[in-house]
C-alpha positions in Angstrom: 0.0 0.1 0.1 2.7 2.3 0.9 4.3 1.8 -2.4 1.2 2.5 -4.6 1.0 5.8 -2.3 4.7 6.7 -3.0 4.2 6.1 -6.8 1.2 8.2 -7.0 2.8 11.2 -5.0 5.6 10.7 -7.6 3.2 10.7 -10.5 1.2 13.7 -9.2 4.5 15.7 -8.8 5.9 15.0 -12.4 2.9 14.9 -14.4 0.3 17.3 -12.5 2.0 19.8 -10.1 5.3 20.3 -12.2 3.7 21.6 -15.6 1.5 23.7 -13.5 4.1 25.3 -11.7 6.1 25.9 -14.7 3.0 27.5 -16.4 2.7 29.7 -13.3 6.2 30.6 -13.4 6.1 31.6 -17.2 3.0 33.7 -16.5 4.7 35.5 -13.7 7.9 36.3 -15.7 5.7 37.6 -18.6 4.1 40.0 -16.1 7.5 41.5 -14.8 7.6 44.1 -17.5 4.3 45.3 -17.0 4.6 45.3 -13.2 8.1 47.3 -13.6 6.4 50.1 -16.0 3.4 50.3 -13.4 5.7 50.6 -10.3 7.7 53.4 -11.9 4.4 55.3 -12.9 3.3 54.8 -9.4 6.7 56.1 -8.2 6.5 59.3 -10.3 3.1 60.3 -9.5 3.7 59.8 -5.8 6.6 61.8 -5.8 4.9 64.7 -7.6 2.0 64.4 -5.1 4.4 64.7 -2.3 6.0 67.8 -3.9 2.6 69.4 -4.4 1.7 68.8 -0.7 4.9 70.0 0.5 4.4 73.2 -1.4 1.1 73.7 -0.1 2.4 72.9 3.3 5.1 75.6 2.8 2.9 78.1 1.7 0.8 77.8 4.6 3.7 78.2 7.1 4.8 81.4 5.3 1.7 83.0 4.7 -0.6 85.1 7.1 -3.7 83.4 8.2 -6.4 83.6 5.6 -9.4 85.5 6.3 -12.2 82.8 6.1 -15.3 85.2 6.1 -16.4 84.0 9.5 -17.0 86.5 11.7 -20.0 86.5 14.1 -22.5 85.0 11.3 -22.0 82.1 9.4 -20.4 82.7 6.0 -22.5 82.2 2.9 -19.7 80.6 1.2 -17.5 77.7 2.7 -13.8 78.4 2.6 -11.7 76.6 -0.3 -8.0 75.6 -0.7 -6.4 76.0 -3.9 -3.9 73.1 -5.0 
């Protein structure tokens, strides 16, 4: 009985699991260039967003407080932030 199970295990590994693993590995390797391009694009976009946020934070630190239009009564127009 043990020999039969060992034979079945060996056949599954060589005939079923091995080819499936090779197909998966091939698909992963084919996706690498797209993944590399997407990660480069994400890096550029993230860097630009962080630069914009740093610029907005820098403006807020060096400018006087903005008049929000809120004194004793509620403003008719809400305050906006330009980015």
